[in-house]
N, C-alpha and C positions, 0 to 999 in steps of 0.2 A: 406353692412354689418356694416361699421363704423357708418352709420346713425342710424341703428337699435340699435347698442350698446349705442350710445349717448342718444337715446330716452329712453332706459331701465334705464340708469343712472339717467336721469332727472326725470323719473317716480318714481324711488326709492327715490330720494331726496325729491320729492314732497310728497310722502307717509310718509316719516320720519318727514317732517315738519308738516304735518297734524296730525300725531300721537302725536308728541310733543305738538302741539296746543291743541289737545283734552286732553292731560295729564294735561295741565295747565288751563283748563276751571275753572273759579271761581264758586264754588258751591253756593255762596251767591248771584249771579246774579239772579234777579227776585224773590229772597226769600222774604217771608213776616215776618217782625219783629213785635213782640208784647211785650210790657213791662209787666212783670208779677208782679213786686213789685215796690213800690215807698215809702218804709219806710224811716223814719229818721234813720241815722246811717249807718250801713254796712250790706249787705247780701253777703255771700261768698259761694264758693264751691257747686254750684248748680248741682244736679244730676237728671236724668230723668228716669222714669220707663221703662222697656223694651217695653211696648205697647205705650209709649209716652203720656200717659194720666195724669200722676202725676209728680210733681217736689218736691224734697226735697232739703233743703238748710239750711245753718247756718245764724242766724241773732241775733243781739244784741238789737232788738226792745224792749224787756222786761227787759233789763239789761244785764245779762250774755249771752254769745252765746248759743243759743238753736238750736235744730233741728226742723225746720218748714216743713209743708207739705201743698201743694195746688194742687187741681185738675185744670188742664189747662182750662181756659175759664169760671170758676165759680166766680172768684174774692174773694173766701173764703180761709182763712188760719187757720191752726191748729198748735199750739205750742205743739209738741209731748213730749218734755222733761221738760218744765216748770221749769228750773233751778234746777232740782233734780238729774242730772246725772254727776255733777262735771264739770271739764274743758273739753270741747268738741273740741275746735278749735285746729287743728293740722296744720303743715306746708305741709303735704301731704294730701291725701283725708281723710276726717273725717266722711263721711256718704255716703250712697248709697242705692240701692235697691237689694233685693234678686233676684235670677234668675227668679222666677215666678211672681215677682212684688207684692207679698202679704205681704212682710215685709220690713222694713227699717233697715239697719245695722248702727251701730254707734260705735265709739271708744271714751272712755272718762272715767274719774273718778278722784279721788283725785290726783293721779299721772298719767298723761296721758302716759308717756313713758313706764309704766308697765301695762297699762290698757288692758283688753281683748276686743275683738270685740264681740258685743252683737246684738241680733235681737229683734225687737219689732213690734207688729202688725201695719198695715198700718194706722189704725185710732186711734192708741194710746194704751197704756197699759204698764204693767211692762216689761222691757227687759229681755231676757233670754240669758245666756252665749252661745256663738257659737264657737269662736276660742280662743286658749290659749293666755295668757298674752304676750305682746310685738308683737302680730300680727298686721299687718298694711295693709290697703287698699286692701280689698278683691274684686274680680271680678268673676262673673259667666260666663261660656261659654254660647253661645246662645241657645244650647239645654238644658241647665240647669243641666247637668249631672256632671260638674266639676267646681272647683273653683281654682283660683290662688291668692296667697297673698305673702307678704314678711314680715319679722320680722324686728324690729328695733334694734336687737342685733348686736353689732360689733363683728368681722369685717365683712364688705361686704354686710349687709342686705340680708341674704339668701332668695331665692325665693322658694316657695313650691307650688306643685299641689296636690289637694286632691279631693275626691268625693264631691258631693253637700252638704253632711252633715258635711264636715270637716274631715272625717275619712280617713285613709290610706294616710296620707300626705307624700309626697316624695320631698326631696330637689332636685331641678333641676339646681340651679346655685347659686354661691356666688362670689362677686367681689373680686379677689385676690389682688388688688392693695391697697396700703396704703392710707387710707382716702376715699376709694371707696364706693359708695352707689348705691343701686338699688331701684327705686321708680316707682309708677304709673303703675303697671302691668295690662294689659287688654288683652282679647282674640281677635283674628281675627274673623270675622264673620263665617268663615268655621271651626273654631276650630283647624286649623293646626298650628297656631303660637300664641305665647305670645309676645306682644310688651311691652317694658318697657324702662324707662329712666335710664341711667347709667353714672357714672362719679364721679368727685370730687365736692361734693355739697358745701363744704366750700368756694370754689372759683368760683362757678357757671359754672364749666366746665362740662356740661352734654350733652349727645346725646341720640338719640333713637336707640334702638337695638331690635332684635327679636330672639326668641329661640323656638325650638320645645317643646311641652309639656312633651316630654320624656327626655328632657335635651340635652346635647351635646354642641358643640361650638356655642356661640351666633354670630349673624351677625349684623354688624353695618349698620344702615340705613341713618344716618346723620353725617355730619362732621362740626357742627356749634360751638361746644365748648362754650356753653352758657347755661343760665338757661332755662330749658324746663319742662313743666308740663302739666298734664291733657290730656291724650291721648284719642281720640275719633274716632274709625274706622267708616267710612261711608259705605264702601263696600270693595271688594277684592283689590281695587286699590288705595283708598284714605284714609289717616289718618290725622285727624285734631289735632292740639296742640296749646298751647299758649307759647310765647317766646318773649324776646326783640329783636329789630333789631340790626344790626351790630353797629349802632351809639349809642346804649344804650337806645334808646327811647322805649316806650312800657311798658309792654308786649302787643303784638298784636296776632291776630289769623292767623295761618299758615296751609297750606295744603301740606302734603307730598305725592308725587306720589311714590308708593311702587315699581313700575316697574323700573323707571328711577332713583329712590332715590334722587329726587330733591324736594326742598321745595320752596314754594312761599307764600308771605304774601297775605291774602285774605281780611283782614279787613282794612278799611280806616276811616278817620275822627279823632277826638280828643279822643274819648272814648277808654280806654284801656280794654283789655280782660284778666281777671284773671283766668277764668276756662271755660271749654267747655265739654259737654257730649252729647251723641247721643242716640236716641232710637234704638231698635234692628234692625229695617229696614233702619236706616240711613236717614229717611225722616224728622225727627224733631230733632232740637238741642235745648239745653238750655245752656245759657252762663251767666257768671257774667261779667258785664261791669262796668267800674269805671272812675271817674274823681278824681284821688287821689290828696291829698294835704299834705304838710310837713311844719311844722312851728317849731320855737324854743320858748321855755318857760323857766321860771326860778322859783325856789322855794328856800326859805331860809333854811339854816342849823340852827336849833333852839335847845333849851334845851328840847323842847317837840316835838312830832311828828307833822310836818306840815300837813295841810289838803288842800283840793282843793281850799278853799278860800284864801290860801296863795300864790297860783300859779299866776304868771303874764306873759303876753306875752313878749318875748324878741324881741324888734322892730328892723327890718332890712329892707333895701330898697327892697330886693328881695322878690318876691311872694313865692318862694319855698326855704326852707333852712333846712338842716339836718346835722348830724355828726359834732357838734361843737368841736373846739380845740382852746384854748387860747395860746397866745405867745407874750410876749414883747409889750404890748399895742395894740395888734391886736387880732381879732377873725377870725379864718379861718373856713370855712364850705363848704359843697357841695351844689350846686344849678344847675339849668338847664335853658337854653334858648330854650327848645323845643326838644333837642336831649338828650343824656345821661348826667349824672351829671358831672360837672366840679368843679374846686376848686376856691373859692373866698376868698378875704381878706377884712375885714371891719376895717378901722382905721381912727380915727378922723372924723367920720361921712361920710367917702368916701368908696366906694366899688371898688375893682379891680379884674378882672378875671385873675387868676393865670394860670389856665390850662383849656383849652376848652374841654368839654365833647364830642363834636362832633368828636374830633380827636381820642381819646381813652377814653371811659367813666370810671369814677372812681367808684369803688364799696366799697371802704373802706375809713375811715377818714384819713387825713394827719397826719404825725408825725412831730412835731416841735422841733428843737433844743432849749436848755434852753435859749439862747440869742435871740431866735425868728428870726434869720437871715437866717436859712436854713430849708428847708422843704423836707421831704421824702414822696413820693407817690408810689403806686403800680400800674404798668401798665402791661396788658397782651399783649404780642407780640410774634409772631412766636411760639405759643403753650406753652409759659411759662410766669409766672408772675414774673416780675423783679422789683427790688427796684431802684427808680430813685431819686437822690438828686439834688436839685436846690435851688437858692436863694429865698427869700421871695417875690420877684416880678415875679417869674416864669422864670428867665433867668438862663443860665448856667447848664442845665440839664445833668446829667451824671449817667449812669447805674453802679451799684455796685453789688457784689455777683453773678458773672456770672454763677457759678456752681449750684446755688439754683433755685428751683421752689418755690417761696414764697407763703405763705398762711396767710390770716388774716391781722391784722394791724401790723405796725412797731412801734418802739419807740427808742428814743435817750438816750444814757447814759448822766447823768448830765454834764459831762465834754466835751461832744460833740465829743468824739473820736470814739464811737461805735454806731451801730444801731442794735437792737435786732429784730428778725423776726422768725416766725415759717415757716416751709416748709420742703422740702426734697432735698437731693442731691443723688449722686450715691449710697450711703450707706443706704438710707431710710429716713424716717421722723425724725424730731427733732426740737429743738430750737437752733438757731444760733445767733452769734453776728458777724457783718461785720465791718471792719474798715471803718469809714465814708469817708475817702479819697480814698477808694479802696483797694483791697487786698483780700487774702484768708479768707473765712468765718471760724469761729471757732465754732465747735459743742459744745453745752452745755448739751443737753439731747439726748437720743437715742430712745425716744418715741414721738408719735404725740403731738404737742404743737402749740398753736396759741395765738394771741393777747397779747403779753407781754407788761407790763408796768414797768418802772424802777423807783425805789424809789428816791426821791430828794437827799438823801445822797449818792446814788450810791451803796448801800450795798445789795439791794434786788431786785429781779425781780419776779413779779407775772405773771402767765399765766394760760391758761386753757388747761387741758389735754384731752385725749380721754374720751368721755362720752358715756352714753347709751341714744339713741334716742334724745330727745329734751334737755337734760341737760348735762353739762360738769363740772367737778370738778376744783376748783381753786388749783393751785400748786405754790410752791415758791422755788427759788434757789438763791444762791449767784452768782455773776458775774463769779466766777471760775467754776461754774457748780455743786457745792456741794448743796445737798438738804436741805431745811428748812421745819420743820413741822409747819403747820398752821391748824386752824379749818376746818372741812369738810364742805365747802360751795359749793353748786351746782348752776351753772349759766345757764340761758336759752341760747340756741344757737341763731345764726343770730343776732348779735349785739355786741357792745363793751361795756360791762356792769360793768366795775370797773375802778376806778381811785384813785390815791393817793391824800390825802390832800396836799396842797402846803407846809406845814411844815413837811410832812412825818410821822406824828404821827398816822395817821389812813388811812384806805382804805374804800372808799365809793363804794358800789356795789348795783346792782339791785337784787331784790328777788321777788318771787311770780309767779302767773300764767301769761301766755303769754300776755293777755290783761288786767292784773291787776298787773302790776309791781310797786313796791315801792322801796324806797332807804333805805339802812341800812349802818351803820358805824361800821367797825371792828377796835377796839382799838388795835394797834400793841404792846402796852406794856402789857396789860392785856389779850389780845386775846379774848376779849368778844365783842359781837355785841349789838348794840341798833338800834331800828327802827327810821328812820328819817322822814318818811312820811306815811300818810294814804290817798292815792289818789283814786279817783273813776271814772276817765275819762277812757273810754274803748279804747282810741286811742293806736296805736302800738308805744311803746317806745323802741328805739334800742341803742342809743348812747348819752353820756353826757360828760360834763367836769365841772370842778370846777373853779370859778372865782379866779384870782390871790390872792385876799384877803382872800380866804377860806370861804366866807360867803354865797355864792349862788351856787346852782347846776343849770347849764344851759343844757337843754335836748331837744331832738326832739320828736315830736308827729306826727305820720303818720296816715292819715285817707284814707280809700279807697273811701268813698262816692259812694258806689256801689249799683247796683240793678240787678235784674234777668230779662233776656230777653229770650223769646221763639222765635225760628227761624224755620219757616216751609219752607223747600226747595221745589223748583218747581218740578213737576212731569216730 
């Protein structure tokens, strides 16, 4: 009897190991990879028609980002929008196919954050309105009878289900958490679930959830607390997505087993995966693969608007460099040796790695004290983002502001006594100042706030408040928390896009479309702005600083260097 019981236990263990092994079979094994595009510049956000025959994607081949269409295997491409539909590139999905594959949907216009979703014929033609303004990322059920989409209106990016025409829309979920977002909703193949990405987008703490089309409590499927995007169901058991690894490298392609709720990286090599989509039968994938680059550049502050001919490379020994910050004869910046970005210092022609990105990757620029001797960085540990203060050579790190879950970038007061940071405590979101030597955080605002910068004279703090979709308003307060009126300036999200001049007389900020950012200067005496640049490089600009003499802007440019790949999975 004992022998039989042992055999049963061993058989059960063998079956469980076999089931687990099947759950983690890499769907890319023996798959056929075919490069669809080889344009100069970037191709992004590839989507595939339900029958797997057509691919739509964004490309800046003809200048601005347009929606392009190609029939797989033909080698022919059609520019559907031809620069006539305004800004199309979004940080979530910007285009896709209707449920029957006869039309392409797109979202764009003069102000993307308030643009409606429109439909246009597969072979081109004028688009027609489909969903109301602020609607984002629509997806059809496989039987074509229903759609799901979310809106970009705060708070919480509410998710709606409607019939295939967009009528009878019903809200099924809204994220109740401060700073919470819901992105990339897609249907399960059987129509019983809606998968979506949910979390704090500002800090990249997102996970995959699912919810019934009728609503109800959502179910969490992953516990990765990182940036996750572009969900692609293969079948009832497997869901693909793109995400960075734990060491900050990537993003790569992952497969989620929906039964065991376990994820596994399935892409290898050096090429990163920026998006993935699947045909209705899950047999053909289309992905955006990239070999991204990041460099620093400089442009002078002149009496006239500087142009692209005035821009010069800012030479550094590192191949990759972004998020510059000047301090006391040094330039600090983020760079990588293959894993996530760490912190580097460049001084007197020599580089020094201050923080290794392989330990905990840095997602935000450092904050430097006025004397350049101390550095504050943000590290995510144990489910919270904490502020760490260390010396300019990386030694003596200490966590401060224990009660806060920080968001965005930090900044020092000119006297070195305080560090300002956005985030939330037990009472909710706000802007705070923390004693640099440790101690209780002092709340300055009771509303969401990120990316503060402290004026050189110490009398003013500029920050961004809660915004609508892709834009956030600039706000100003005194160090005691009293509000200050400033002109209504809207700043693009995902970046640190404003800095004080070293003399404190003006605020330099970025303005314009996502891939057509320029610099402007707000005179703090007259509260009037003037344009500083007219640039035409389509690279992604996110962060900048001003040289200590106030004569140059040093900024980063990030390029995806991406193409579209078609992946046919084995039968």
